[in-house]
N, CA, C and O of each residue as an XYZ file, in Angstrom:
724
protein
N     -41.176     19.616     14.940
C     -42.118     19.408     13.808
C     -42.748     18.072     13.911
O     -43.938     17.950     13.621
N     -42.021     17.034     14.314
C     -42.699     15.743     14.398
C     -43.709     15.697     15.645
O     -44.708     14.978     15.632
N     -43.400     16.440     16.611
C     -44.295     16.394     17.775
C     -45.691     16.860     17.498
O     -46.634     16.477     18.191
N     -45.838     17.729     16.436
C     -47.170     18.264     16.108
C     -47.893     17.443     15.047
O     -48.987     17.827     14.631
N     -47.340     16.360     14.606
C     -47.932     15.535     13.571
C     -48.308     14.176     14.048
O     -47.712     13.607     14.963
N     -49.346     13.662     13.380
C     -49.603     12.203     13.628
C     -48.709     11.342     12.691
O     -48.003     11.887     11.843
N     -48.742     10.067     12.842
C     -47.859      9.260     12.110
C     -48.001      9.291     10.550
O     -47.005      9.151      9.841
N     -49.174      9.465     10.058
C     -49.463      9.496      8.644
C     -48.928     10.791      8.075
O     -48.363     10.805      6.981
N     -49.106     11.918      8.830
C     -48.588     13.168      8.328
C     -47.041     13.171      8.315
O     -46.420     13.724      7.407
N     -46.469     12.575      9.287
C     -45.021     12.383      9.339
C     -44.484     11.630      8.206
O     -43.477     12.021      7.616
N     -45.152     10.501      7.857
C     -44.732      9.594      6.717
C     -44.769     10.369      5.440
O     -43.834     10.265      4.646
N     -45.855     11.185      5.181
C     -45.992     11.974      4.019
C     -44.953     13.030      3.871
O     -44.368     13.202      2.802
N     -44.707     13.772      4.986
C     -43.645     14.808      5.019
C     -42.312     14.233      4.861
O     -41.469     14.823      4.185
N     -42.046     13.053      5.471
C     -40.758     12.350      5.294
C     -40.541     11.955      3.850
O     -39.447     12.155      3.321
N     -41.515     11.420      3.217
C     -41.402     11.001      1.830
C     -41.156     12.209      0.903
O     -40.406     12.094     -0.066
N     -41.771     13.342      1.188
C     -41.550     14.500      0.418
C     -40.060     15.014      0.662
O     -39.422     15.445     -0.298
N     -39.543     14.975      1.842
C     -38.218     15.332      2.089
C     -37.225     14.407      1.436
O     -36.180     14.850      0.960
N     -37.542     13.104      1.405
C     -36.702     12.123      0.743
C     -36.664     12.441     -0.789
O     -35.610     12.361     -1.419
N     -37.834     12.799     -1.357
C     -37.868     13.045     -2.821
C     -37.145     14.262     -3.176
O     -36.483     14.299     -4.213
N     -37.232     15.325     -2.334
C     -36.440     16.602     -2.599
C     -34.975     16.286     -2.481
O     -34.227     16.691     -3.370
N     -34.486     15.591     -1.451
C     -33.079     15.301     -1.309
C     -32.630     14.337     -2.444
O     -31.542     14.499     -2.997
N     -33.457     13.360     -2.775
C     -33.080     12.467     -3.929
C     -32.954     13.330     -5.239
O     -32.020     13.136     -6.018
N     -33.864     14.235     -5.452
C     -33.825     15.177     -6.661
C     -32.433     15.810     -6.650
O     -31.655     15.651     -7.590
N     -32.142     16.525     -5.573
C     -30.880     17.252     -5.538
C     -29.653     16.398     -5.622
O     -28.660     16.777     -6.244
N     -29.718     15.200     -4.976
C     -28.596     14.307     -5.040
C     -28.351     13.807     -6.456
O     -27.197     13.700     -6.871
N     -29.363     13.509     -7.182
C     -29.204     13.029     -8.620
C     -28.758     14.199     -9.442
O     -27.912     14.032    -10.320
N     -29.266     15.343     -9.210
C     -28.883     16.559     -9.991
C     -27.416     16.867     -9.860
O     -26.711     17.001    -10.860
N     -26.949     16.979     -8.635
C     -25.555     17.304     -8.373
C     -24.629     16.197     -8.688
O     -23.451     16.463     -8.925
N     -25.061     14.961     -8.711
C     -24.225     13.858     -9.056
C     -23.925     13.936    -10.572
O     -22.772     13.773    -10.972
N     -24.910     14.173    -11.387
C     -24.741     14.305    -12.778
C     -23.898     15.591    -13.161
O     -22.994     15.529    -13.995
N     -24.228     16.704    -12.537
C     -23.486     17.889    -12.798
C     -21.988     17.694    -12.378
O     -21.081     18.085    -13.112
N     -21.764     17.104    -11.228
C     -20.404     16.858    -10.799
C     -19.608     16.004    -11.722
O     -18.437     16.269    -11.994
N     -20.265     14.949    -12.215
C     -19.615     14.025    -13.166
C     -19.342     14.783    -14.433
O     -18.237     14.649    -14.958
N     -20.253     15.573    -14.979
C     -19.971     16.313    -16.157
C     -18.739     17.283    -16.040
O     -17.801     17.255    -16.837
N     -18.825     18.094    -15.035
C     -17.687     18.999    -14.738
C     -16.333     18.338    -14.505
O     -15.308     18.771    -15.032
N     -16.359     17.262    -13.690
C     -15.119     16.557    -13.431
C     -14.582     15.916    -14.675
O     -13.363     15.876    -14.845
N     -15.410     15.413    -15.555
C     -14.932     14.849    -16.799
C     -14.308     15.945    -17.686
O     -13.242     15.752    -18.271
N     -14.973     17.062    -17.770
C     -14.508     18.157    -18.599
C     -13.116     18.661    -18.009
O     -12.170     18.927    -18.751
N     -13.059     18.768    -16.669
C     -11.846     19.282    -16.007
C     -10.783     18.316    -16.258
O      -9.684     18.763    -16.586
N     -10.953     17.034    -16.148
C      -9.951     16.024    -16.365
C      -9.356     16.103    -17.723
O      -8.141     16.207    -17.890
N     -10.251     16.050    -18.731
C      -9.764     16.040    -20.121
C      -9.184     17.326    -20.543
O      -8.207     17.315    -21.292
N      -9.705     18.458    -20.121
C      -9.148     19.726    -20.471
C      -7.763     19.870    -19.900
O      -6.878     20.348    -20.611
N      -7.514     19.494    -18.674
C      -6.246     19.596    -18.010
C      -5.249     18.654    -18.636
O      -4.083     19.005    -18.816
N      -5.720     17.405    -18.985
C      -4.804     16.388    -19.617
C      -4.366     16.916    -20.973
O      -3.183     16.842    -21.303
N      -5.277     17.442    -21.758
C      -4.982     17.897    -23.127
C      -4.038     19.159    -23.013
O      -3.065     19.279    -23.757
N      -4.352     20.057    -22.091
C      -3.420     21.185    -22.040
C      -2.091     20.771    -21.530
O      -1.078     21.303    -21.984
N      -2.033     19.885    -20.647
C      -0.757     19.336    -20.087
C       0.048     18.645    -21.144
O       1.262     18.822    -21.251
N      -0.646     17.857    -21.920
C       0.106     17.120    -23.070
C       0.612     18.161    -24.069
O       1.764     18.082    -24.496
N      -0.245     19.163    -24.466
C       0.231     20.170    -25.400
C       1.383     20.989    -24.821
O       2.310     21.323    -25.559
N       1.363     21.330    -23.515
C       2.445     21.999    -22.844
C       3.696     21.168    -22.860
O       4.792     21.642    -23.159
N       3.496     19.902    -22.527
C       4.728     19.031    -22.503
C       5.319     18.824    -23.894
O       6.540     18.827    -24.050
N       4.472     18.643    -24.907
C       4.952     18.581    -26.242
C       5.688     19.924    -26.723
O       6.700     19.921    -27.424
N       5.081     20.993    -26.280
C       5.690     22.253    -26.622
C       7.075     22.396    -25.943
O       7.993     22.967    -26.532
N       7.223     21.881    -24.714
C       8.486     22.000    -24.035
C       9.510     21.138    -24.696
O      10.672     21.524    -24.820
N       9.089     19.954    -25.132
C       9.977     19.015    -25.852
C      10.438     19.566    -27.186
O      11.621     19.475    -27.514
N       9.521     20.141    -27.968
C      10.002     20.652    -29.305
C      10.681     21.980    -29.186
O      11.282     22.453    -30.150
N      10.603     22.625    -27.979
C      11.378     23.898    -27.806
C      12.813     23.625    -27.741
O      13.613     24.543    -27.926
N      13.204     22.416    -27.488
C      14.645     21.993    -27.461
C      15.307     21.953    -28.941
O      16.523     22.054    -29.107
N      14.444     21.806    -29.924
C      14.888     21.765    -31.294
C      14.945     23.171    -31.790
O      13.977     23.925    -31.688
N      16.094     23.525    -32.334
C      16.312     24.862    -32.878
C      15.331     25.328    -33.899
O      15.005     26.514    -33.934
N      14.829     24.426    -34.757
C      13.970     24.798    -35.781
C      12.520     25.127    -35.284
O      11.833     25.934    -35.910
N      12.078     24.527    -34.206
C      10.770     24.752    -33.648
C      10.678     25.440    -32.291
O       9.650     25.406    -31.614
N      11.750     26.040    -31.937
C      11.871     26.618    -30.627
C      10.701     27.678    -30.316
O      10.095     27.664    -29.245
N      10.454     28.540    -31.282
C       9.412     29.517    -30.982
C       8.045     28.917    -30.814
O       7.299     29.261    -29.897
N       7.715     27.979    -31.749
C       6.456     27.268    -31.649
C       6.318     26.540    -30.300
O       5.302     26.664    -29.616
N       7.350     25.788    -29.940
C       7.305     25.041    -28.724
C       7.181     25.904    -27.452
O       6.472     25.558    -26.507
N       7.893     27.029    -27.468
C       7.787     27.997    -26.336
C       6.316     28.604    -26.277
O       5.735     28.751    -25.202
N       5.778     28.933    -27.446
C       4.422     29.434    -27.459
C       3.397     28.402    -26.983
O       2.456     28.746    -26.268
N       3.579     27.130    -27.379
C       2.669     26.071    -26.996
C       2.778     25.878    -25.454
O       1.768     25.870    -24.750
N       3.984     25.728    -24.968
C       4.138     25.476    -23.506
C       3.751     26.746    -22.657
O       3.179     26.620    -21.574
N       4.065     27.904    -23.154
C       3.676     29.093    -22.398
C       2.186     29.398    -22.530
O       1.576     29.909    -21.591
N       1.581     29.084    -23.710
C       0.150     29.245    -23.808
C      -0.648     28.336    -22.919
O      -1.670     28.730    -22.358
N      -0.195     27.159    -22.798
C      -0.860     26.111    -21.938
C      -0.660     26.585    -20.469
O      -1.630     26.574    -19.711
N       0.468     26.967    -20.073
C       0.718     27.507    -18.704
C      -0.144     28.706    -18.419
O      -0.682     28.832    -17.319
N      -0.291     29.609    -19.403
C      -1.080     30.755    -19.195
C      -2.545     30.410    -18.992
O      -3.187     30.963    -18.099
N      -3.089     29.505    -19.804
C      -4.468     29.078    -19.671
C      -4.705     28.408    -18.280
O      -5.690     28.722    -17.612
N      -3.829     27.516    -17.860
C      -4.006     26.866    -16.586
C      -3.760     27.814    -15.446
O      -4.501     27.792    -14.463
N      -2.766     28.630    -15.536
C      -2.437     29.503    -14.462
C      -3.190     30.811    -14.342
O      -3.262     31.370    -13.248
N      -3.761     31.326    -15.442
C      -4.439     32.616    -15.396
C      -5.894     32.504    -15.836
O      -6.769     33.008    -15.131
N      -6.178     31.902    -16.909
C      -7.520     31.956    -17.458
C      -8.489     31.164    -16.620
O      -9.572     31.649    -16.292
N      -8.092     29.880    -16.248
C      -9.015     29.043    -15.379
C      -9.358     29.635    -14.073
O     -10.519     29.669    -13.665
N      -8.284     30.131    -13.375
C      -8.614     30.783    -12.079
C      -9.576     31.996    -12.187
O     -10.385     32.215    -11.285
N      -9.494     32.781    -13.279
C     -10.455     33.865    -13.516
C     -11.814     33.451    -13.652
O     -12.723     34.169    -13.235
N     -12.036     32.312    -14.221
C     -13.404     31.740    -14.283
C     -13.810     30.952    -13.065
O     -14.907     30.397    -13.008
N     -12.901     30.901    -12.063
C     -13.125     30.140    -10.809
C     -13.501     28.736    -11.165
O     -14.445     28.190    -10.595
N     -12.789     28.125    -12.097
C     -13.070     26.755    -12.617
C     -12.955     25.711    -11.449
O     -13.870     24.922    -11.218
N     -11.820     25.742    -10.742
C     -11.653     24.756     -9.658
C     -12.745     24.890     -8.563
O     -13.194     23.891     -8.000
N     -13.168     26.173     -8.270
C     -14.180     26.435     -7.284
C     -15.512     25.812     -7.708
O     -16.236     25.250     -6.886
N     -15.828     25.921     -9.015
C     -17.028     25.380     -9.566
C     -16.976     23.798     -9.493
O     -17.958     23.187     -9.071
N     -15.919     23.186     -9.872
C     -15.776     21.770     -9.843
C     -15.855     21.256     -8.367
O     -16.588     20.318     -8.053
N     -15.135     21.859     -7.565
C     -15.130     21.455     -6.096
C     -16.506     21.724     -5.460
O     -16.974     20.943     -4.631
N     -17.147     22.838     -5.857
C     -18.452     23.150     -5.312
C     -19.478     22.107     -5.729
O     -20.301     21.696     -4.912
N     -19.446     21.692     -6.925
C     -20.392     20.659     -7.401
C     -20.191     19.292     -6.669
O     -21.140     18.589     -6.320
N     -18.874     18.973     -6.464
C     -18.617     17.717     -5.634
C     -19.066     17.850     -4.202
O     -19.525     16.897     -3.572
N     -18.912     19.111     -3.687
C     -19.346     19.306     -2.259
C     -20.846     19.224     -2.231
O     -21.393     18.569     -1.343
N     -21.527     19.835     -3.128
C     -23.031     19.762     -3.111
C     -23.492     18.348     -3.253
O     -24.441     17.940     -2.584
N     -22.834     17.562     -4.127
C     -23.200     16.145     -4.265
C     -22.991     15.370     -2.932
O     -23.847     14.594     -2.506
N     -21.886     15.601     -2.329
C     -21.653     14.900     -1.047
C     -22.712     15.296      0.036
O     -23.283     14.443      0.714
N     -22.936     16.605      0.157
C     -23.962     17.090      1.129
C     -25.286     16.515      0.881
O     -25.902     16.030      1.831
N     -25.803     16.520     -0.334
C     -27.093     16.058     -0.637
C     -27.185     14.500     -0.558
O     -28.244     13.942     -0.268
N     -26.073     13.846     -0.818
C     -26.090     12.398     -0.528
C     -26.159     12.084      0.936
O     -26.808     11.110      1.317
N     -25.513     12.874      1.785
C     -25.609     12.694      3.275
C     -27.030     12.997      3.720
O     -27.566     12.262      4.550
N     -27.664     14.043      3.209
C     -28.978     14.397      3.562
C     -29.982     13.277      3.140
O     -30.855     12.883      3.914
N     -29.831     12.811      1.954
C     -30.670     11.793      1.408
C     -30.496     10.493      2.244
O     -31.495      9.855      2.575
N     -29.300     10.109      2.576
C     -29.061      8.865      3.326
C     -29.661      9.072      4.783
O     -30.179      8.123      5.371
N     -29.584     10.259      5.315
C     -30.092     10.545      6.608
C     -31.626     10.381      6.659
O     -32.172      9.761      7.571
N     -32.313     10.974      5.623
C     -33.754     10.823      5.570
C     -34.167      9.396      5.306
O     -35.195      8.959      5.825
N     -33.408      8.644      4.518
C     -33.733      7.244      4.304
C     -33.582      6.416      5.590
O     -34.431      5.595      5.940
N     -32.492      6.666      6.251
C     -32.329      6.043      7.594
C     -33.493      6.364      8.582
O     -33.980      5.515      9.329
N     -33.877      7.600      8.524
C     -34.983      8.015      9.384
C     -36.295      7.237      9.020
O     -37.076      6.813      9.873
N     -36.454      7.096      7.704
C     -37.677      6.391      7.221
C     -37.599      4.899      7.712
O     -38.603      4.364      8.181
N     -36.427      4.242      7.605
C     -36.308      2.851      8.109
C     -36.526      2.797      9.601
O     -37.129      1.856     10.116
N     -36.044      3.788     10.285
C     -36.200      3.822     11.766
C     -37.681      4.013     12.057
O     -38.223      3.407     12.981
N     -38.311      4.833     11.290
C     -39.749      5.103     11.616
C     -40.643      3.786     11.387
O     -41.651      3.572     12.060
N     -40.212      2.974     10.436
C     -40.892      1.718     10.200
C     -40.730      0.786     11.341
O     -41.693      0.143     11.756
N     -39.512      0.685     11.879
C     -39.131     -0.290     12.875
C     -39.532      0.151     14.294
O     -39.907     -0.692     15.109
N     -39.458      1.493     14.611
C     -39.563      1.975     15.915
C     -40.926      2.764     16.096
O     -41.414      3.350     15.130
N     -41.476      2.776     17.216
C     -42.601      3.593     17.573
C     -42.119      4.614     18.614
O     -42.955      5.161     19.332
N     -40.901      4.877     18.723
C     -40.314      5.829     19.731
C     -40.236      7.225     19.041
O     -39.366      7.486     18.211
N     -41.174      8.083     19.426
C     -41.172      9.408     18.773
C     -39.922     10.232     19.179
O     -39.437     11.031     18.378
N     -39.423     10.057     20.347
C     -38.328     10.757     20.890
C     -37.054     10.543     19.961
O     -36.356     11.472     19.553
N     -36.851      9.262     19.693
C     -35.684      8.815     18.883
C     -35.838      9.429     17.444
O     -34.879      9.950     16.873
N     -37.033      9.348     16.911
C     -37.303      9.841     15.571
C     -37.207     11.356     15.539
O     -36.743     11.918     14.547
N     -37.627     12.025     16.586
C     -37.431     13.500     16.655
C     -35.985     13.863     16.611
O     -35.577     14.733     15.842
N     -35.165     13.176     17.467
C     -33.730     13.480     17.506
C     -33.101     13.176     16.136
O     -32.375     14.030     15.626
N     -33.325     12.072     15.544
C     -32.769     11.825     14.239
C     -33.231     12.818     13.178
O     -32.453     13.254     12.330
N     -34.545     13.173     13.246
C     -34.981     14.169     12.311
C     -34.320     15.480     12.437
O     -33.943     16.096     11.440
N     -34.163     15.943     13.695
C     -33.418     17.207     14.009
C     -31.995     17.127     13.494
O     -31.478     18.108     12.959
N     -31.357     15.992     13.642
C     -29.987     15.749     13.192
C     -29.853     15.956     11.721
O     -28.961     16.672     11.266
N     -30.770     15.310     10.930
C     -30.767     15.402      9.458
C     -31.149     16.825      9.073
O     -30.549     17.412      8.172
N     -32.125     17.365      9.740
C     -32.473     18.724      9.374
C     -31.420     19.821      9.630
O     -31.360     20.844      8.947
N     -30.585     19.543     10.667
C     -29.375     20.422     10.908
C     -28.433     20.274      9.784
O     -27.864     21.292      9.390
N     -28.187     19.123      9.204
C     -27.289     18.944      8.085
C     -27.845     19.691      6.881
O     -27.091     20.320      6.138
N     -29.169     19.626      6.680
C     -29.799     20.315      5.612
C     -29.699     21.805      5.743
O     -29.441     22.497      4.759
N     -29.892     22.310      6.921
C     -29.820     23.717      7.099
C     -28.330     24.213      6.915
O     -28.103     25.293      6.370
N     -27.362     23.425      7.367
C     -25.978     23.795      7.165
C     -25.649     23.779      5.662
O     -24.881     24.620      5.195
N     -26.213     22.845      4.912
C     -25.940     22.835      3.453
C     -26.510     24.046      2.793
O     -25.936     24.569      1.838
N     -27.692     24.525      3.311
C     -28.294     25.733      2.695
C     -27.496     27.021      2.959
O     -27.702     28.033      2.290
N     -26.654     26.973      3.867
C     -25.882     28.193      4.289
C     -24.642     28.442      3.409
O     -24.063     29.528      3.446
N     -24.233     27.417      2.606
C     -23.044     27.600      1.811
C     -23.257     28.730      0.817
O     -24.388     29.057      0.457
N     -22.203     29.291      0.403
C     -22.300     30.444     -0.542
C     -21.633     30.108     -1.877
O     -20.903     30.924     -2.441
N     -21.875     28.984     -2.336
C     -21.288     28.520     -3.656
C     -22.168     29.107     -4.759
O     -23.396     29.055     -4.689
N     -21.526     29.655     -5.757
C     -22.199     30.096     -6.942
C     -21.919     29.197     -8.067
O     -20.859     29.284     -8.687
N     -22.862     28.301     -8.369
C     -22.665     27.260     -9.328
C     -23.550     27.398    -10.556
O     -24.672     27.898    -10.471
N     -23.056     26.965    -11.664
C     -23.932     27.048    -12.865
C     -25.085     26.130    -12.792
O     -25.016     25.061    -12.186
N     -26.184     26.552    -13.426
C     -27.401     25.765    -13.354
C     -27.695     25.171    -14.762
O     -27.279     25.710    -15.788
N     -28.401     24.084    -14.754
C     -28.883     23.451    -15.929
C     -30.374     23.082    -15.821
O     -30.730     21.963    -15.450
N     -31.237     24.065    -16.159
C     -32.680     23.925    -15.921
C     -33.217     22.780    -16.665
O     -34.115     22.111    -16.154
N     -32.722     22.475    -17.894
C     -33.245     21.357    -18.711
C     -32.996     20.081    -17.942
O     -33.887     19.238    -17.837
N     -31.764     19.916    -17.385
C     -31.396     18.676    -16.793
C     -32.195     18.629    -15.454
O     -32.583     17.526    -15.071
N     -32.461     19.699    -14.740
C     -33.168     19.697    -13.489
C     -34.669     19.247    -13.707
O     -35.246     18.546    -12.875
N     -35.246     19.671    -14.827
C     -36.637     19.343    -15.114
C     -36.669     17.865    -15.511
O     -37.616     17.171    -15.141
N     -35.726     17.378    -16.211
C     -35.671     15.938    -16.552
C     -35.601     15.138    -15.291
O     -36.353     14.177    -15.131
N     -34.703     15.506    -14.367
C     -34.554     14.773    -13.127
C     -35.838     14.797    -12.239
O     -36.173     13.824    -11.564
N     -36.483     15.877    -12.278
C     -37.840     16.021    -11.517
C     -38.722     14.955    -12.019
O     -39.334     14.268    -11.201
N     -38.850     14.745    -13.309
C     -39.692     13.693    -13.876
C     -39.195     12.328    -13.460
O     -40.018     11.488    -13.096
N     -37.904     12.049    -13.490
C     -37.342     10.760    -13.017
C     -37.680     10.429    -11.552
O     -38.052      9.320    -11.167
N     -37.511     11.500    -10.791
C     -37.736     11.354     -9.249
C     -39.217     11.038     -9.033
O     -39.578     10.141     -8.270
N     -40.071     11.814     -9.737
C     -41.560     11.585     -9.569
C     -41.960     10.180    -10.028
O     -42.815      9.570     -9.386
N     -41.393      9.647    -11.089
C     -41.631      8.312    -11.577
C     -41.150      7.237    -10.562
O     -41.819      6.241    -10.285
N     -39.980      7.511    -10.051
C     -39.280      6.588     -9.137
C     -40.164      6.502     -7.827
O     -40.433      5.410     -7.329
N     -40.581      7.635     -7.319
C     -41.253      7.662     -6.039
C     -42.806      7.513     -6.200
O     -43.531      7.566     -5.207
N     -43.279      7.338     -7.383
C     -44.684      7.143     -7.621
C     -45.541      8.310     -7.426
O     -46.708      8.186     -7.053
N     -44.957      9.520     -7.683
C     -45.681     10.738     -7.546
C     -46.341     11.167     -8.903
O     -45.755     10.925     -9.959
N     -47.469     11.756     -8.885
C     -48.034     12.221    -10.222
C     -47.294     13.431    -10.735
O     -46.751     14.216     -9.958
N     -47.272     13.581    -12.040
C     -46.512     14.736    -12.564
C     -47.114     16.048    -12.123
O     -48.331     16.193    -12.008
N     -46.210     17.025    -11.873
C     -46.476     18.365    -11.407
C     -47.447     18.452    -10.226
O     -48.300     19.336    -10.133
N     -47.257     17.460     -9.316
C     -48.098     17.456     -8.120
C     -47.766     18.662     -7.241
O     -48.662     19.407     -6.845
N     -46.528     18.847     -6.948
C     -46.085     19.897     -6.122
C     -44.732     20.230     -6.586
O     -43.958     19.326     -6.901
N     -44.383     21.523     -6.653
C     -43.103     21.923     -7.162
C     -42.022     21.600     -6.133
O     -42.039     22.076     -4.997
N     -41.085     20.774     -6.582
C     -39.920     20.520     -5.643
C     -38.993     21.708     -5.623
O     -39.054     22.599     -6.470
N     -38.169     21.692     -4.670
C     -37.214     22.818     -4.475
C     -36.307     22.911     -5.679
O     -35.859     21.917     -6.250
N     -36.058     24.171     -6.037
C     -35.064     24.486     -7.125
C     -33.713     24.314     -6.540
O     -33.551     24.384     -5.322
N     -32.613     24.064     -7.467
C     -31.366     23.914     -6.947
C     -30.963     25.253     -6.265
O     -31.379     26.325     -6.704
N     -30.138     25.167     -5.175
C     -29.876     26.396     -4.493
C     -28.549     27.031     -5.077
O     -27.506     27.069     -4.426
N     -28.667     27.478     -6.234
C     -27.590     28.166     -6.862
C     -28.020     29.576     -7.213
O     -29.210     29.856     -7.355
N     -27.080     30.431     -7.346
C     -27.343     31.877     -7.632
C     -26.496     32.276     -8.799
O     -25.398     31.760     -9.007
N     -27.020     33.204     -9.559
C     -26.272     33.651    -10.755
C     -24.964     34.353    -10.316
O     -24.884     35.002     -9.274
N     -23.984     34.181    -11.154
C     -22.678     34.868    -10.743
C     -22.819     36.398    -10.972
O     -23.461     36.896    -11.896
N     -22.161     37.060    -10.048
C     -22.227     38.555    -10.142
C     -20.859     39.134    -10.517
O     -20.635     40.339    -10.412
N     -19.972     38.279    -10.944
C     -18.643     38.717    -11.271
C     -18.545     39.241    -12.638
O     -17.467     39.656    -13.065
């Protein structure tokens, strides 16, 4: 791809790729933080309720309530959450965040190299390396929930940050698919 471009076209294309990767990096960072926070607090609360239920189950007066609390929490953690593939969603969002961060950092490094070097061979190799990471990230089969409102907000932030006019060109949508389960 680089071999067919002049330097100005390459710089424009590279800036666009950086913007797209920055958009996805920011989006998945926010989504990952949201889901990790919910996951943490949900499991902490269920664990505390379950532990409290186990403790009061030792008292003859509250045995049934304690067993129901402990058993209910174990049921939710052991049966309900896996049916919703909760851990896969949380891990998938973390994985997407890590992949897009690597892609973003790779394109940024390529941009710094392009400023310092005039060696098209090295730039081509580095570009192919980062593009291979991006293609590999596109092959994953994670089904993650989307937040279109957040995505549109981040598009505006990225456009402002990179000095792009509003609605200049539609950036890539998040690569998620609706669940078919």
